[in-house]
C-alpha positions as CSV (number, residue, x, y, z in Angstrom):
1,M,-52.7,35.2,-57.9
2,N,-50.0,33.2,-56.2
3,V,-51.1,30.1,-54.5
4,A,-48.9,29.3,-51.1
5,V,-47.7,25.8,-51.4
6,V,-47.1,24.2,-47.8
7,Y,-45.4,20.6,-47.1
8,I,-46.6,18.8,-44.5
9,R,-44.8,15.6,-42.9
10,M,-47.0,13.9,-39.9
11,R,-45.3,12.5,-37.0
12,N,-45.4,8.7,-36.4
13,R,-46.4,9.1,-32.4
14,V,-47.2,12.0,-30.2
15,Q,-47.6,11.8,-26.4
16,V,-50.0,14.1,-24.6
17,N,-51.6,14.7,-21.5
18,G,-55.1,14.7,-20.4
19,N,-57.4,17.5,-21.2
20,Q,-54.7,18.8,-23.2
21,T,-55.4,20.6,-26.8
22,V,-53.6,19.1,-29.7
23,R,-52.7,21.7,-32.9
24,I,-51.2,21.0,-36.1
25,K,-47.8,22.0,-34.8
26,D,-48.0,19.0,-32.3
27,I,-48.6,16.3,-34.7
28,A,-46.8,17.4,-38.1
29,R,-43.7,19.4,-39.4
30,I,-44.6,22.1,-41.7
31,I,-42.6,23.7,-44.5
32,G,-43.3,26.7,-46.4
33,P,-44.0,30.7,-46.3
34,E,-43.5,31.8,-42.7
35,D,-46.9,33.5,-42.7
36,E,-49.0,30.5,-43.7
37,I,-46.7,28.2,-41.4
38,G,-47.7,30.2,-38.3
39,M,-51.2,30.3,-39.1
40,I,-51.5,26.6,-39.9
41,E,-49.5,25.6,-36.7
42,E,-52.1,27.0,-34.4
43,I,-55.0,25.3,-36.0
44,L,-56.7,23.2,-33.2
45,L,-57.5,19.6,-34.3
46,L,-59.0,18.4,-31.0
47,T,-58.9,18.7,-27.2
48,V,-58.5,15.1,-25.5
49,K,-61.1,13.9,-23.3
50,K,-61.4,11.2,-20.7
51,E,-63.9,9.4,-23.5
52,D,-60.8,9.0,-25.7
53,R,-59.0,6.6,-23.4
54,N,-55.4,6.4,-24.4
55,I,-55.2,6.2,-28.0
56,I,-56.3,8.8,-30.8
57,V,-55.6,8.5,-34.4
58,I,-55.3,11.6,-36.4
59,D,-55.6,11.2,-40.4
60,L,-54.1,13.2,-42.9
61,A,-57.5,14.0,-44.6
62,Q,-58.5,15.5,-41.1
63,V,-55.6,18.0,-41.1
64,I,-56.0,19.0,-44.8
65,M,-59.8,19.7,-44.0
66,A,-58.9,21.6,-40.9
67,I,-56.3,23.7,-43.1
68,R,-58.8,24.3,-45.8
69,K,-61.4,25.6,-43.5
70,V,-59.0,28.4,-42.5
71,D,-57.8,29.0,-45.8
72,A,-59.0,27.0,-49.0
73,S,-56.2,28.8,-51.1
74,I,-53.5,27.0,-49.5
75,E,-52.2,24.0,-51.6
76,V,-51.0,21.4,-49.2
77,E,-48.3,18.6,-50.5
78,T,-47.6,15.9,-48.2
79,F,-45.1,13.3,-47.7
80,G,-44.0,10.8,-44.8
81,P,-46.5,8.9,-42.7
82,S,-50.4,9.4,-43.4
83,Q,-51.6,9.2,-39.8
84,T,-50.4,10.1,-36.5
85,I,-51.2,8.2,-33.2
86,I,-51.7,10.2,-30.2
87,E,-51.0,8.4,-27.0
88,I,-52.6,9.8,-23.9
89,I,-50.2,9.6,-20.7
90,L,-52.5,8.9,-17.9
91,T,-51.4,9.5,-14.0
92,K,-49.8,6.3,-13.0
93,K,-48.9,5.2,-9.2
94,K,-45.3,4.9,-8.5
95,M,-44.2,1.5,-8.1
96,S,-43.4,0.2,-4.4
97,F,-40.3,-1.0,-3.3
98,L,-42.1,-4.2,-2.1
99,T,-43.6,-4.9,-5.9
100,F,-40.2,-4.0,-7.3
101,A,-38.6,-6.5,-5.1
102,L,-41.1,-9.3,-6.0
103,V,-40.6,-8.8,-9.8
104,W,-37.0,-8.7,-9.5
105,F,-37.0,-11.8,-7.6
106,L,-39.3,-13.8,-10.0
107,L,-37.4,-12.7,-12.9
108,F,-34.1,-13.8,-11.4
109,I,-35.6,-17.1,-10.3
110,G,-37.1,-17.7,-13.6
111,G,-33.7,-16.9,-15.5
112,A,-31.8,-18.8,-13.1
113,M,-34.0,-21.9,-13.5
114,T,-34.0,-21.4,-17.7
115,I,-30.1,-21.6,-17.6
116,M,-29.9,-24.6,-15.2
117,N,-32.5,-26.1,-17.4
118,F,-30.6,-25.8,-20.6
119,H,-27.3,-26.7,-19.0
120,V,-28.9,-30.1,-17.8
121,D,-30.5,-30.6,-21.4
122,V,-27.0,-30.3,-23.1
123,S,-25.1,-32.1,-20.5
124,M,-22.9,-28.9,-19.6
125,G,-21.4,-30.5,-16.1
126,E,-19.9,-33.6,-18.4
127,V,-18.5,-31.4,-20.9
128,H,-16.8,-29.2,-18.4
129,Q,-15.4,-32.6,-16.8
130,K,-14.2,-33.7,-20.1
131,I,-12.8,-30.3,-20.8
132,F,-11.0,-30.3,-17.4
133,T,-9.5,-34.1,-17.8
134,I,-8.2,-32.9,-21.3
135,I,-6.2,-30.0,-20.0
136,T,-5.2,-31.3,-16.5
137,G,-5.2,-34.9,-17.1
138,K,-7.2,-35.4,-13.9
139,V,-10.6,-36.7,-13.1
140,E,-12.6,-34.3,-11.1
141,E,-16.3,-34.4,-10.3
142,K,-16.7,-30.6,-9.8
143,P,-14.0,-29.0,-11.9
144,L,-14.6,-25.4,-10.4
145,L,-11.4,-24.2,-12.3
146,I,-13.6,-24.3,-15.4
147,Q,-17.2,-23.8,-13.7
148,I,-16.3,-20.4,-12.1
149,P,-14.9,-18.7,-15.1
150,Y,-17.5,-20.0,-17.1
151,S,-20.3,-18.6,-14.8
152,F,-18.6,-15.0,-14.8
153,G,-18.1,-15.2,-18.6
154,L,-22.1,-16.2,-18.8
155,G,-22.8,-13.1,-17.1
156,I,-20.4,-10.7,-18.8
157,G,-21.4,-12.2,-22.0
158,M,-25.2,-11.4,-21.3
159,I,-24.3,-7.8,-20.5
160,L,-22.2,-7.3,-23.4
161,F,-25.1,-9.1,-25.9
162,F,-27.7,-6.9,-24.4
163,N,-25.3,-3.7,-24.5
164,H,-26.5,-2.3,-21.2
165,F,-25.1,-2.5,-17.6
166,F,-28.1,-0.8,-15.5
167,K,-28.5,2.5,-17.6
168,K,-24.8,2.8,-19.0
169,R,-24.7,1.9,-22.7
170,F,-21.3,0.7,-24.2
171,N,-22.1,2.0,-27.6
172,E,-24.8,3.4,-29.8
173,E,-25.6,0.1,-31.6
174,P,-29.4,-1.1,-30.4
175,S,-29.1,-4.2,-28.3
176,P,-31.3,-7.3,-29.7
177,L,-34.0,-6.5,-27.0
178,E,-34.4,-3.0,-28.4
179,V,-34.6,-4.2,-32.0
180,E,-37.4,-6.7,-30.9
181,M,-39.3,-4.0,-28.9
182,F,-38.9,-1.8,-32.0
183,N,-40.6,-4.5,-34.3
184,Y,-43.3,-5.0,-31.7
185,Q,-44.0,-1.2,-31.4
186,Q,-44.0,-1.0,-35.4
187,D,-46.7,-3.9,-35.4
188,L,-48.8,-2.3,-32.6
189,D,-48.8,1.3,-34.3
190,R,-50.0,-0.5,-37.8
191,Y,-52.8,-2.4,-35.8
192,V,-53.8,0.8,-33.8
193,T,-53.9,2.9,-37.1
194,M,-56.0,0.2,-38.9
195,N,-58.5,-0.4,-36.2
196,E,-58.7,2.8,-34.1
197,N,-59.1,5.1,-37.0
198,K,-62.8,5.0,-37.9
199,E,-62.0,6.4,-41.4
200,N,-60.4,3.1,-42.3
201,V,-63.4,1.0,-41.5
202,R,-67.1,1.7,-42.8
203,H,-70.0,-0.3,-42.9
204,L,-72.7,0.1,-45.5
205,D,-75.5,0.4,-43.0
206,D,-73.5,3.6,-41.7
207,R,-75.2,7.0,-42.5
């Protein structure tokens, strides 16, 4: 008797809507004989409920158990992540223009204050005066010839550094902000898989 072998690779994160059914095909990539793949992909794992809140963790062991309930003769080989985080997308109200304008204004003022305080700390005004004196031989209290290009250069440099101008990306290289967000997401996923998955924590009093 030939034993069917299937290979399963869990996805890291999957987004679903409320009250949606989750099948194995939604959270994993399956490789193997076509008949077995079609049957395994349609196996129902769970239905999202309100009490699930916004995060569910599916463990690889749950997937294997679900497969063996349908056909115990299938041999399952796994690779890649051992858990999938299911993120439940809740309906959210659209942000009003007033809220957007207020947040934008606060960020603008905060960024401007940060830059100005930094320039005061490093005596940037005196530096510009000295540079102007070195170039022209004149003493100027407000060397606009230096300060205006410097201000434009500061803004352009920030745009190039973050690799974005509104929605336009200059190249495929991720920006430092995107790298930090990726690292934060990785840490968050590790925390969720360790704390949200009930199979990872067990008390001796549990029965």
